[in-house]
C-alpha positions in Angstrom: 45.8 39.9 -57.5 46.3 38.2 -60.6 46.3 40.4 -63.7 45.4 39.1 -67.1 48.2 39.1 -69.7 47.4 40.9 -72.9 49.2 39.6 -76.1 49.6 42.3 -78.7 51.2 40.8 -81.0 50.2 43.5 -83.6 53.5 45.9 -82.7 55.7 42.9 -83.8 53.9 42.5 -87.2 54.4 46.5 -87.8 57.7 46.1 -86.8 58.1 43.3 -89.2 56.7 44.9 -92.0 59.0 47.6 -91.7 62.2 45.6 -91.6 63.4 46.6 -88.2 64.8 44.8 -85.4 63.8 44.6 -81.7 66.9 46.3 -81.1 66.5 49.0 -83.2 63.1 49.9 -81.8 64.0 49.2 -78.3 66.9 52.1 -78.7 64.3 54.0 -80.0 62.0 53.6 -76.9 64.9 53.8 -74.7 64.5 50.2 -73.4 66.5 47.1 -73.3 66.1 44.8 -76.0 64.8 42.3 -74.0 62.2 44.6 -72.3 61.0 45.2 -76.0 60.6 41.7 -76.6 58.3 41.0 -73.4 56.3 43.9 -74.6 55.6 41.6 -78.2 55.4 38.1 -76.3 52.8 39.9 -74.1 54.6 38.9 -70.6 55.1 42.6 -69.6 52.8 45.1 -70.2 53.8 48.0 -72.1 53.3 51.7 -70.7 50.9 54.5 -72.5 53.7 56.3 -73.1 55.2 53.6 -75.5 52.3 53.0 -77.3 52.0 56.6 -78.0 55.6 56.6 -79.2 54.9 53.5 -81.5 52.1 55.0 -82.9 53.8 58.1 -83.9 56.9 56.2 -85.1 54.9 54.2 -87.3 52.3 56.6 -88.3 49.5 54.1 -87.3 46.6 54.6 -84.6 47.0 53.3 -81.1 43.9 51.6 -81.8 45.3 49.9 -84.5 48.6 48.8 -82.4 46.6 47.2 -79.9 44.1 45.4 -81.8 41.0 47.6 -81.6 40.7 48.2 -85.1 42.1 46.6 -88.6 42.5 50.2 -89.9 46.2 51.7 -89.4 45.3 55.3 -90.5 46.1 57.5 -87.3 43.3 60.1 -86.5 43.6 63.4 -87.3 44.8 65.7 -84.6 42.5 68.3 -83.2 44.3 72.0 -84.4 45.4 73.8 -81.3 44.0 77.2 -80.9 46.2 80.3 -79.5 
């Protein structure tokens, strides 16, 4: 079964805009620099938990990171009820 490789270059753009290296982000994500590099170039799909961590780290929406919107603003969080 062949799966389409999606390239999410925006994670590289956001990282570069903040002056961070692949090694720094890889360390934050607890993956190797090579693995993170593969996420950026699209040869390896990144897991959902990685997208969540990156969105929280960069304070942007997950939709922005994967290119579904050009608005980087994160969505407001729902308040938890006691």
